[in-house]
C-alpha positions as CSV (number, residue, x, y, z in Angstrom):
1,M,-0.3,0.1,0.2
2,F,2.9,2.2,0.8
3,K,4.5,1.6,-2.6
4,T,1.1,2.3,-4.1
5,S,1.0,5.7,-2.4
6,I,4.5,6.8,-3.8
7,L,3.2,5.6,-7.4
8,I,-0.4,7.5,-7.2
9,S,2.1,10.8,-5.5
10,A,4.6,10.3,-8.3
11,L,1.9,10.3,-11.2
12,T,-0.4,12.8,-10.1
13,A,2.7,14.8,-9.3
14,G,3.4,14.0,-13.4
15,V,0.1,15.4,-14.7
16,A,0.6,18.3,-12.5
17,L,3.5,19.3,-14.3
18,A,2.8,18.3,-17.6
19,S,-0.2,19.7,-17.4
20,P,0.1,23.4,-20.0
21,A,-2.4,25.5,-17.8
22,L,0.7,25.4,-15.2
23,A,3.0,25.5,-17.4
24,Q,4.6,28.8,-17.1
25,E,7.5,28.7,-19.5
26,F,7.8,32.7,-20.1
27,V,8.0,35.6,-17.1
28,A,8.8,39.2,-18.1
29,K,9.0,41.8,-15.6
30,I,7.3,45.0,-17.2
31,G,8.4,48.4,-15.6
32,H,6.4,51.7,-15.8
33,L,6.4,55.0,-13.9
34,E,2.8,55.9,-13.5
35,S,1.1,54.6,-10.1
36,T,-1.5,51.7,-9.9
37,A,-4.8,53.6,-10.5
38,Q,-3.1,55.6,-13.5
39,S,-4.1,54.3,-17.4
40,R,-0.9,52.7,-18.3
41,H,-1.2,50.5,-15.1
42,V,-4.7,49.3,-15.5
43,H,-4.9,48.5,-18.8
44,L,-0.9,47.1,-18.5
45,E,-2.7,44.3,-15.7
46,K,-5.1,43.8,-18.4
47,V,-3.0,43.0,-21.1
48,A,-1.2,40.6,-18.0
49,E,-4.6,38.3,-17.8
50,L,-5.2,38.4,-21.9
51,V,-1.7,37.0,-22.4
52,K,-2.3,35.0,-19.4
53,E,-5.5,33.7,-20.7
54,R,-4.6,33.4,-24.3
55,T,-1.4,31.2,-23.5
56,N,-3.0,28.7,-21.0
57,G,-0.4,30.2,-18.2
58,A,2.8,29.5,-20.3
59,V,3.5,33.5,-20.1
60,E,3.2,35.7,-17.4
61,F,3.4,39.6,-17.2
62,Q,5.0,40.8,-13.7
63,I,4.2,44.7,-13.8
64,F,6.8,46.8,-11.7
65,P,4.4,50.3,-11.0
66,Q,6.2,53.5,-10.4
67,G,9.4,53.1,-10.7
68,Q,10.0,50.0,-8.5
69,L,12.8,49.0,-11.1
70,G,14.5,52.3,-11.9
71,N,14.0,55.7,-13.4
72,Q,12.5,55.8,-17.0
73,R,16.3,55.3,-18.4
74,Q,17.6,53.0,-16.3
75,M,14.1,50.6,-17.1
76,T,14.7,51.6,-21.0
77,E,18.9,50.3,-20.8
78,G,17.7,47.6,-18.0
79,T,15.1,46.0,-21.1
80,Q,17.9,46.6,-23.7
81,L,20.6,44.7,-22.0
82,G,18.1,42.6,-20.7
83,T,17.9,42.8,-16.6
84,Q,14.1,43.3,-17.5
85,E,12.4,41.9,-20.0
86,A,9.6,45.4,-20.9
87,T,8.9,48.7,-20.2
88,V,6.0,50.8,-21.1
89,A,8.0,54.1,-21.2
90,P,6.5,57.6,-22.5
91,A,8.0,58.9,-26.0
92,A,9.0,61.8,-24.4
93,F,11.3,60.5,-22.2
94,L,13.2,58.5,-25.2
95,G,14.7,61.1,-27.6
96,G,17.9,61.1,-25.9
97,F,17.8,57.0,-26.6
98,N,16.2,57.4,-29.7
99,P,15.9,60.9,-31.2
100,V,13.6,59.8,-34.2
101,V,11.0,59.5,-31.2
102,S,10.8,62.9,-30.7
103,V,8.9,64.2,-33.7
104,L,6.0,63.0,-31.3
105,D,7.0,66.7,-29.0
106,I,6.4,68.7,-32.4
107,P,2.7,70.7,-30.8
108,Y,-0.8,69.5,-32.7
109,L,1.1,67.2,-34.3
110,I,-1.4,64.1,-33.9
111,P,-4.6,65.2,-34.7
112,E,-7.8,64.5,-32.8
113,G,-10.2,61.7,-31.9
114,D,-10.4,58.3,-34.1
115,A,-7.4,60.1,-36.9
116,A,-4.8,59.8,-34.2
117,L,-5.7,56.0,-33.4
118,T,-5.3,56.0,-37.6
119,L,-2.4,57.5,-37.9
120,L,-0.5,55.3,-35.0
121,D,-1.8,52.9,-36.4
122,G,-0.8,53.2,-39.7
123,P,2.9,53.6,-41.6
124,F,3.9,56.7,-39.4
125,G,3.8,54.7,-36.6
126,E,5.5,52.1,-38.0
127,Q,8.1,53.8,-38.6
128,L,8.5,55.2,-35.6
129,L,8.1,51.1,-34.1
130,D,11.2,50.3,-36.7
131,S,13.4,52.6,-35.3
132,F,13.9,51.3,-32.2
133,S,15.0,47.9,-33.4
134,E,18.8,49.6,-34.6
135,K,18.9,50.9,-30.8
136,G,18.5,46.9,-29.7
137,L,15.0,47.4,-28.8
138,V,11.6,45.5,-30.5
139,A,9.0,48.7,-30.1
140,L,5.4,47.0,-30.2
141,D,3.0,49.6,-30.0
142,L,1.8,52.7,-29.0
143,W,-0.1,54.0,-26.4
144,P,-2.0,56.6,-26.2
145,N,-1.7,58.6,-23.1
146,G,-3.7,62.1,-23.3
147,T,-2.4,65.6,-24.5
148,K,-0.9,68.7,-22.6
149,Q,-2.4,71.7,-21.5
150,F,-1.3,74.7,-20.6
151,T,-1.3,76.9,-17.0
152,S,0.1,80.1,-15.6
153,N,0.3,82.5,-13.5
154,Q,-0.7,84.9,-16.0
155,P,-3.7,85.3,-17.9
156,L,-3.7,82.9,-21.7
157,D,-7.1,84.9,-22.7
158,D,-5.1,84.4,-26.4
159,L,-2.8,83.7,-28.1
160,A,-0.5,87.4,-27.4
161,A,-1.2,87.1,-23.8
162,F,1.6,84.1,-23.9
163,E,4.5,87.1,-24.9
164,G,6.8,87.3,-22.4
165,Q,5.9,84.7,-20.2
166,K,8.2,82.2,-18.7
167,F,7.4,78.4,-18.7
168,R,8.9,74.8,-17.8
169,V,10.1,72.7,-20.1
170,M,11.6,69.2,-20.3
171,D,15.2,69.7,-21.8
172,S,14.1,70.0,-25.3
173,S,14.7,71.5,-27.7
174,I,11.7,71.0,-30.0
175,L,10.2,72.3,-27.0
176,I,12.3,75.4,-25.9
177,E,11.1,76.3,-30.3
178,Q,7.6,75.7,-29.8
179,F,7.3,78.3,-26.7
180,N,9.6,80.3,-28.5
181,A,6.9,80.9,-31.7
182,L,5.1,81.8,-28.9
183,G,7.3,85.2,-28.1
184,A,7.6,83.4,-24.6
185,S,10.6,81.8,-23.1
186,A,11.3,78.2,-21.8
187,I,13.6,77.4,-18.9
188,A,14.5,73.5,-18.7
189,L,13.8,72.1,-14.8
190,P,13.6,68.5,-13.2
191,F,9.7,67.8,-12.9
192,G,10.9,67.5,-9.3
193,E,11.0,71.5,-9.2
194,L,7.7,72.2,-10.7
195,Y,5.8,73.2,-8.0
196,T,8.3,75.2,-6.5
197,S,9.3,77.2,-9.0
198,L,5.7,77.7,-10.3
199,Q,5.0,78.8,-6.2
200,T,8.0,81.1,-6.2
201,G,7.7,82.8,-10.0
202,V,11.1,81.2,-11.0
203,V,8.9,80.1,-14.4
204,D,5.6,81.6,-14.8
205,G,3.9,78.5,-16.5
206,E,4.2,74.8,-17.6
207,E,2.3,72.2,-19.7
208,N,1.2,68.6,-18.5
209,P,-1.7,66.5,-19.1
210,L,-4.7,67.8,-17.0
211,D,-4.2,64.7,-14.7
212,T,-1.0,65.5,-14.2
213,I,-1.4,69.4,-13.3
214,F,-4.5,67.7,-10.8
215,N,-2.6,64.4,-9.2
216,M,0.8,66.9,-8.9
217,K,-1.4,69.9,-7.4
218,F,0.2,72.4,-9.9
219,F,-3.2,74.0,-9.8
220,E,-2.9,74.8,-6.5
221,V,-0.1,77.4,-8.0
222,Q,-1.2,78.5,-10.8
223,D,-4.1,81.1,-11.6
224,Y,-5.3,80.0,-15.4
225,L,-5.3,77.2,-17.6
226,V,-6.3,77.1,-21.2
227,K,-7.0,73.2,-22.2
228,S,-5.8,73.0,-25.9
229,D,-4.6,70.0,-26.2
230,H,-1.3,70.7,-28.5
231,G,0.9,68.3,-27.2
232,A,0.3,64.1,-27.8
233,M,1.6,62.0,-24.6
234,V,2.3,58.8,-26.0
235,D,3.6,55.7,-24.6
236,V,5.8,53.0,-26.5
237,V,6.1,49.5,-25.2
238,L,9.7,48.3,-25.7
239,F,10.6,44.8,-25.5
240,N,14.6,43.0,-24.9
241,P,14.6,41.2,-28.3
242,M,16.7,38.3,-26.8
243,F,13.1,37.5,-24.5
244,W,10.8,38.5,-28.1
245,D,13.2,36.6,-29.9
246,S,12.9,33.5,-27.9
247,L,8.9,33.2,-27.5
248,P,7.2,31.0,-29.7
249,D,5.1,32.5,-33.4
250,E,1.7,31.7,-31.4
251,Y,2.8,33.8,-28.4
252,K,4.1,36.8,-29.9
253,T,0.4,36.8,-32.0
254,V,-1.1,37.0,-28.6
255,I,0.6,39.7,-27.0
256,T,0.7,41.3,-29.7
257,D,-2.5,41.5,-30.4
258,A,-3.5,42.5,-26.6
259,F,-1.6,45.6,-26.6
260,A,-3.5,46.3,-29.3
261,E,-7.1,45.2,-28.2
262,V,-6.7,47.2,-24.9
263,I,-6.3,50.4,-26.5
264,P,-9.6,52.1,-27.0
265,E,-10.1,51.2,-23.4
266,L,-7.3,52.9,-22.8
267,V,-8.0,55.8,-24.8
268,A,-11.3,55.6,-22.4
269,H,-10.1,55.3,-19.2
270,K,-7.9,57.9,-19.8
271,A,-10.8,60.4,-20.7
272,E,-12.2,60.2,-17.8
273,A,-9.6,60.8,-15.4
274,V,-9.1,64.0,-17.5
275,D,-13.1,65.4,-17.4
276,A,-12.2,64.6,-13.7
277,A,-9.0,66.3,-13.1
278,M,-10.6,69.4,-14.9
279,T,-13.6,69.6,-12.9
280,A,-11.8,69.7,-9.2
281,I,-9.3,72.0,-11.3
282,E,-12.5,74.4,-11.6
283,E,-14.3,73.4,-8.4
284,A,-10.6,74.4,-6.9
285,G,-10.8,78.7,-8.7
286,T,-8.8,78.3,-10.8
287,N,-9.3,80.0,-13.8
288,T,-9.9,77.1,-16.9
289,R,-11.3,77.4,-20.6
290,V,-11.0,75.7,-23.4
291,A,-9.4,76.6,-26.7
292,D,-11.3,76.7,-29.5
293,D,-10.6,75.8,-33.6
294,A,-9.7,78.9,-34.6
295,E,-7.3,79.1,-31.8
296,R,-5.7,75.6,-31.8
297,A,-5.5,76.4,-35.8
298,A,-3.7,79.3,-34.7
299,L,-1.5,78.2,-32.4
300,R,-0.3,75.2,-34.7
301,E,0.6,78.0,-37.1
302,A,2.7,79.1,-35.1
303,M,4.3,76.5,-33.5
304,F,4.0,73.7,-35.7
305,G,7.1,74.5,-38.9
306,P,9.3,76.4,-35.8
307,A,9.6,73.0,-33.4
308,S,9.4,70.8,-36.8
309,A,12.7,72.7,-37.8
310,A,14.3,72.4,-34.3
311,Y,13.4,68.5,-34.8
312,V,15.2,67.6,-37.8
313,E,18.1,69.4,-36.6
314,M,18.4,67.4,-34.5
315,A,16.9,63.8,-35.6
316,G,18.6,64.5,-39.2
317,D,17.6,62.6,-42.1
318,A,15.9,60.1,-40.6
319,G,13.7,62.4,-38.5
320,Q,13.0,63.9,-42.3
321,A,11.9,60.6,-43.1
322,V,9.6,59.9,-40.2
323,L,8.1,63.4,-41.2
324,D,7.3,63.3,-45.0
325,T,5.9,59.8,-43.9
326,Y,3.9,62.2,-41.6
327,E,2.8,65.0,-44.4
328,T,1.2,61.9,-46.0
329,E,-0.6,60.2,-44.3
330,Y,-1.6,63.3,-42.2
331,E,-3.3,64.6,-45.8
332,T,-5.3,61.4,-46.6
333,L,-7.2,62.2,-42.3
334,Q,-8.0,65.9,-43.0
């Protein structure tokens, strides 16, 4: 009886190990910067669920939010070197690593609504993703993550109101030219210094998505906000090439499809967060308004050319090729 029990236990263990549902073959650590409540993390968790279900447990994504695996530069380099398998990074943080992707910093580059998804999913988006291959990364998808707005301690009643104001920007020649084109000054400051800099008048204003403006409490030290939607925030889904190449083709398809499938939900989730932030900022007493189509057209007319020139100067022929593709695709959307 004892021998029989051992035999039964061994057979049971063998069945469990052979069961596809329990055969975890691939584990990917995926790091990012946002909190667990924000759109990027919520939908990374959805992707992880879909991938686990559709590979019958063979592929597991472990999601590490809020910079648990390091700052974005460390996570990008870690993904390149293989100390982690993937990261989902804001394109604005990747320009020093891959200058071509900085095309997304150009104001009013991405149209609003469904046209944005069409552009990012077409030849322009594919060209951007392909530009990461020579950097030792597999770029899988582009995730929309909202748009930037202007705030200031000075009135922002119209285009002329920007004249002479000082705005904080990330260290980007494209963004500097964006504000120069409006007659404003751009000062590159670390994000962690922004609240105090607004409070003490080192700068008059800044640009960020509405939910960031709310969550970081910048509205507490800003009197005016104009919802201009002038700058697209786009995330790039990056994988380590060795990990990606180790996957069977059917798993690659599952993963690629899952990242694309959740985009409509991601966009809707972000829109809800933006609406809630706008309401809260208005209720706090900040002077807010929404720029109309004519004002947005005037802003684009002023900023797009100088910012594009700065981009091409930085990204060279490869940048010009991406911009040429963009112009062709953009025309088809009008």
